[in-house]
Every structure is written in C-alpha cells, then in structure tokens.
Residue frames as a rotation matrix with the C-alpha (Angstrom) as fourth column:
UNK 1
0.145 -0.938 0.315 -13.49
0.946 0.038 -0.320 0.10
0.289 0.344 0.893 -1.91
UNK 2
0.391 -0.140 -0.910 -11.76
0.491 -0.804 0.335 3.13
-0.778 -0.578 -0.246 -0.41
UNK 3
0.832 -0.147 0.534 -10.91
0.416 -0.472 -0.777 5.99
0.366 0.869 -0.332 -2.76
UNK 4
0.685 -0.666 -0.295 -7.38
0.164 -0.253 0.953 6.23
-0.710 -0.701 -0.064 -1.40
UNK 5
0.693 -0.586 0.420 -4.74
0.437 -0.121 -0.891 8.04
0.573 0.801 0.172 -3.41
UNK 6
0.384 -0.593 -0.708 -1.48
0.849 -0.075 0.523 8.67
-0.363 -0.802 0.474 -1.51
UNK 7
0.981 -0.193 0.015 0.17
-0.180 -0.938 -0.296 12.08
0.071 0.288 -0.955 -1.54
UNK 8
0.604 -0.796 0.038 3.76
0.794 0.605 0.057 11.46
-0.068 -0.004 0.998 -2.60
UNK 9
0.756 -0.261 0.600 4.93
0.125 -0.843 -0.524 15.09
0.642 0.471 -0.604 -2.96
UNK 10
0.602 -0.502 0.621 6.88
-0.780 -0.538 0.320 15.34
0.173 -0.677 -0.715 0.29
UNK 11
0.805 -0.270 0.528 8.37
-0.029 0.872 0.489 11.86
-0.592 -0.409 0.694 0.12
UNK 12
0.289 -0.810 -0.510 11.97
-0.922 -0.379 0.080 11.32
-0.258 0.447 -0.856 -0.96
UNK 13
-0.350 -0.403 0.846 12.15
-0.240 0.911 0.335 7.53
-0.905 -0.086 -0.416 -1.14
UNK 14
-0.994 0.034 -0.104 11.57
-0.090 0.285 0.954 5.62
0.062 0.958 -0.280 -4.39
UNK 15
-0.402 0.916 0.004 7.90
-0.822 -0.363 0.438 5.72
0.403 0.173 0.899 -5.43
UNK 16
0.047 0.473 -0.880 7.20
-0.027 0.881 0.472 2.07
0.999 0.001 0.055 -4.61
UNK 17
-0.566 -0.294 -0.770 8.49
0.731 0.253 -0.634 2.54
0.382 -0.921 0.072 -1.06
UNK 18
-0.962 0.243 0.127 6.73
-0.271 -0.914 -0.302 5.89
0.043 -0.325 0.945 -0.70
UNK 19
-0.149 0.953 -0.265 3.42
-0.650 0.108 0.753 4.25
0.745 0.284 0.603 -1.65
UNK 20
0.014 0.099 -0.995 3.99
0.456 0.885 0.094 1.34
0.890 -0.455 -0.032 0.75
UNK 21
-0.856 -0.370 -0.360 4.95
0.490 -0.360 -0.794 3.79
0.164 -0.856 0.490 3.52
UNK 22
-0.748 0.635 0.193 1.84
-0.618 -0.772 0.148 5.91
0.243 -0.009 0.970 2.87
UNK 23
0.092 0.787 -0.610 -0.34
-0.306 0.605 0.735 2.81
0.948 0.119 0.296 2.97
UNK 24
-0.293 -0.279 -0.914 1.25
0.703 0.585 -0.404 1.66
0.648 -0.762 0.025 6.20
UNK 25
-0.998 -0.068 -0.014 0.69
0.062 -0.780 -0.623 5.08
0.031 -0.622 0.782 7.76
UNK 26
-0.407 0.913 -0.011 -2.95
-0.737 -0.321 0.594 5.04
0.539 0.250 0.804 6.60
UNK 27
0.080 0.392 -0.916 -3.48
0.202 0.894 0.400 1.60
0.976 -0.217 -0.007 8.15
UNK 28
-0.548 -0.383 -0.744 -1.98
0.774 0.106 -0.624 2.68
0.318 -0.918 0.239 11.47
UNK 29
-0.974 0.212 0.075 -4.02
-0.224 -0.942 -0.249 5.91
0.017 -0.260 0.966 11.41
UNK 30
-0.522 0.813 0.258 -7.24
0.236 0.428 -0.872 3.92
-0.820 -0.395 -0.415 11.06
UNK 31
-0.391 0.355 -0.849 -8.03
-0.834 -0.527 0.164 5.02
-0.389 0.772 0.502 7.51
UNK 32
-0.187 0.250 -0.950 -8.38
-0.632 0.709 0.311 1.35
0.752 0.659 0.026 6.60
UNK 33
0.200 0.280 0.939 -9.90
-0.859 0.512 0.030 -1.58
-0.472 -0.812 0.343 8.40
UNK 34
-0.733 -0.431 0.527 -9.18
-0.215 0.881 0.422 -5.25
-0.645 0.196 -0.738 7.84
UNK 35
-0.235 0.617 0.751 -10.86
0.731 0.622 -0.282 -6.38
-0.641 0.483 -0.597 4.64
UNK 36
0.497 0.353 -0.793 -11.07
-0.181 -0.852 -0.492 -2.94
-0.849 0.388 -0.359 3.02
UNK 37
0.420 -0.287 0.861 -10.35
0.848 0.462 -0.260 -3.11
-0.323 0.839 0.437 -0.69
UNK 38
-0.279 -0.615 -0.737 -7.82
0.147 -0.786 0.601 -0.80
-0.949 0.059 0.309 -2.30
UNK 39
0.585 0.383 -0.715 -8.28
-0.612 -0.370 -0.699 0.86
-0.532 0.846 0.018 -5.68
UNK 40
0.893 -0.261 0.368 -6.99
0.414 0.796 -0.442 -1.24
-0.178 0.547 0.818 -8.56
UNK 41
-0.016 -0.989 -0.144 -3.34
0.611 -0.123 0.782 -0.97
-0.792 -0.076 0.606 -9.47
UNK 42
-0.352 -0.048 0.935 -4.31
0.903 -0.281 0.325 0.53
0.247 0.958 0.142 -12.83
UNK 43
0.689 0.659 0.301 -6.40
0.525 -0.741 0.419 3.24
0.499 -0.131 -0.857 -11.15
UNK 44
0.702 -0.505 -0.503 -3.59
0.341 -0.382 0.859 4.10
-0.626 -0.774 -0.096 -8.72
UNK 45
-0.303 -0.861 0.409 -1.08
0.799 0.004 0.601 4.20
-0.519 0.509 0.687 -11.59
UNK 46
-0.041 0.378 0.925 -3.32
0.841 -0.487 0.236 6.51
0.539 0.787 -0.298 -13.63
UNK 47
0.887 0.463 0.011 -4.02
0.373 -0.728 0.576 8.91
0.274 -0.507 -0.817 -10.75
UNK 48
0.613 -0.721 -0.323 -0.38
0.208 -0.247 0.947 9.04
-0.762 -0.648 -0.001 -9.65
UNK 49
0.809 -0.295 -0.508 1.01
-0.587 -0.418 -0.693 9.23
-0.008 0.859 -0.511 -13.18
UNK 50
-0.210 -0.878 0.430 3.20
-0.807 0.404 0.431 6.18
-0.552 -0.256 -0.793 -12.59
UNK 51
-0.409 0.004 -0.913 3.70
-0.675 0.672 0.305 2.92
0.615 0.740 -0.272 -14.45
UNK 52
0.659 0.750 0.047 1.55
-0.617 0.504 0.605 0.03
0.430 -0.428 0.795 -13.22
UNK 53
0.323 -0.620 -0.716 4.75
0.397 0.775 -0.492 -1.96
0.859 -0.125 0.496 -12.53
UNK 54
-0.685 -0.533 0.497 5.68
-0.173 -0.544 -0.821 0.63
0.708 -0.648 0.280 -9.88
UNK 55
0.020 0.793 0.609 2.29
-0.961 -0.154 0.232 0.18
0.277 -0.589 0.759 -8.22
UNK 56
0.735 0.205 -0.647 2.67
-0.167 0.979 0.119 -3.59
0.658 0.021 0.753 -8.45
UNK 57
-0.240 -0.907 -0.345 6.04
0.350 0.251 -0.902 -3.36
0.905 -0.337 0.258 -6.71
UNK 58
-0.619 0.089 0.780 4.50
-0.631 -0.647 -0.427 -1.16
0.467 -0.757 0.457 -4.00
UNK 59
0.479 0.867 0.138 1.73
-0.817 0.383 0.431 -3.72
0.320 -0.320 0.892 -3.44
UNK 60
0.471 -0.411 -0.781 4.30
0.241 0.911 -0.334 -6.53
0.849 -0.030 0.528 -3.20
UNK 61
-0.658 -0.723 0.210 6.19
0.048 -0.319 -0.947 -4.47
0.752 -0.613 0.244 -0.61
UNK 62
-0.253 0.664 0.704 2.94
-0.912 -0.406 0.056 -3.85
0.323 -0.628 0.708 1.30
UNK 63
0.746 0.498 -0.442 2.19
-0.382 0.864 0.329 -7.57
0.546 -0.077 0.834 1.26
UNK 64
-0.026 -0.852 -0.522 5.72
0.347 0.482 -0.805 -8.33
0.938 -0.202 0.283 2.47
UNK 65
-0.789 -0.235 0.567 5.07
-0.348 -0.590 -0.729 -5.98
0.506 -0.773 0.383 5.40
UNK 66
-0.793 0.528 -0.304 1.87
0.609 0.687 -0.396 -7.88
0.000 -0.500 -0.866 6.19
UNK 67
-0.746 0.490 -0.452 -0.40
-0.263 -0.839 -0.476 -4.96
-0.612 -0.236 0.755 5.32
UNK 68
0.092 0.764 -0.639 -2.19
-0.946 -0.132 -0.295 -6.31
-0.310 0.632 0.711 2.25
UNK 69
-0.541 -0.192 0.819 -3.04
0.088 0.955 0.282 -9.48
-0.837 0.224 -0.500 0.40
UNK 70
-0.604 0.296 -0.739 -4.03
-0.794 -0.301 0.528 -9.83
-0.066 0.906 0.417 -3.24
UNK 71
-0.296 0.612 0.733 -7.11
0.001 0.768 -0.641 -11.87
-0.955 -0.189 -0.228 -4.03
UNK 72
-0.945 -0.039 0.326 -7.91
0.312 0.203 0.928 -13.15
-0.103 0.978 -0.180 -7.50
UNK 73
-0.375 0.804 0.462 -10.87
0.632 -0.144 0.762 -11.24
0.679 0.578 -0.453 -8.97
UNK 74
0.606 0.597 -0.527 -11.29
0.789 -0.367 0.492 -9.22
0.100 -0.714 -0.693 -5.77
UNK 75
0.548 -0.491 0.677 -8.16
-0.075 -0.835 -0.545 -7.08
0.833 0.248 -0.494 -5.86
UNK 76
-0.530 -0.811 -0.247 -5.87
0.326 0.074 -0.942 -6.03
0.782 -0.581 0.225 -3.05
UNK 77
0.615 0.782 0.102 -7.31
0.099 -0.205 0.974 -5.95
0.782 -0.588 -0.204 0.44
UNK 78
-0.053 -0.551 0.833 -6.07
-0.872 -0.381 -0.308 -4.85
0.487 -0.743 -0.460 3.84
UNK 79
-0.229 -0.185 -0.956 -4.88
0.031 0.980 -0.197 -7.96
0.973 -0.075 -0.218 5.62
UNK 80
0.869 0.495 -0.014 -6.08
-0.036 0.091 0.995 -9.13
0.494 -0.864 0.097 9.02
UNK 81
0.742 -0.577 -0.341 -3.57
0.586 0.311 0.748 -8.76
-0.326 -0.755 0.569 11.80
UNK 82
0.658 -0.533 0.531 -1.72
0.095 -0.641 -0.762 -5.72
0.747 0.552 -0.371 10.48
UNK 83
-0.075 -0.792 -0.606 1.58
0.798 0.317 -0.513 -5.47
0.598 -0.522 0.608 12.34
UNK 84
0.939 0.304 -0.161 1.70
0.332 -0.681 0.653 -3.38
0.088 -0.666 -0.740 15.49
UNK 85
-0.060 -0.980 -0.188 4.81
0.921 -0.127 0.369 -1.39
-0.386 -0.151 0.910 14.78
UNK 86
0.002 -0.007 -1.000 5.79
0.014 -1.000 0.007 2.12
-1.000 -0.015 -0.002 13.86
UNK 87
0.920 0.353 0.171 5.05
0.185 -0.006 -0.983 3.15
-0.346 0.936 -0.071 10.26
UNK 88
0.734 -0.625 -0.267 8.02
-0.626 -0.470 -0.622 3.10
0.263 0.624 -0.736 7.93
UNK 89
-0.055 -0.764 0.643 9.93
-0.804 0.415 0.425 0.39
-0.592 -0.494 -0.637 9.75
UNK 90
0.564 0.198 -0.802 10.97
-0.741 0.550 -0.385 -2.28
0.365 0.812 0.456 7.31
UNK 91
0.858 -0.265 0.440 12.21
-0.005 0.853 0.522 -5.79
-0.514 -0.450 0.730 7.89
UNK 92
0.247 -0.858 -0.451 15.94
-0.863 -0.406 0.301 -5.79
-0.441 0.315 -0.841 7.11
UNK 93
-0.320 -0.353 0.879 15.80
-0.069 0.934 0.349 -9.44
-0.945 0.051 -0.323 6.00
UNK 94
0.688 0.686 0.237 14.12
0.205 0.129 -0.970 -8.60
-0.696 0.716 -0.051 2.69
C-alpha cells in the first residue's frame, strides 16, 4: 500500500473532486502502478480532516474516471488500463 496523502491546499474545487484530481495526477505522473493499493478511506479522512463520506465520494469519482476499483476486503486499488488523457479532464456525461 502506498502512503499517499494528497495536498489539497492549493486546490479550489470541492474536496471530493480535488482528491480525485490529485489521484489522477499521481497516476499520470507514475506515482502509482496498476494494482497499487490506496490507503483506506478512514485513514485518508483522518489525515485530511474530512468526513469519510467525502473520501467515499472521491473514490467513486476516481472509479468513474477509470482510475480505481474497490475490492471487497482488499480496499481500493489502481485499475488496469488507466485512461490516457490529460489530468483533470472529466467526462461531461456524468
């Protein structure tokens, strides 16, 4: 598991989008490889001082972008075939 905690200080979007954007940037920068496990949602919430529902929403957004997939008893992992697109670009159909 990677000890990844996003820096949200300079971000102006809602926290859940800021977290998803930071994760997407980290994936594209090579911080994560396919199959890497993220810290638990509770750990991220505690470190960021946010409610776990905000982290859950960020993980759902990351999954919608094709970046992550949740696995029962294993947690959230970086998904194979991460999209080849510029970080921060979101599908307007959501």
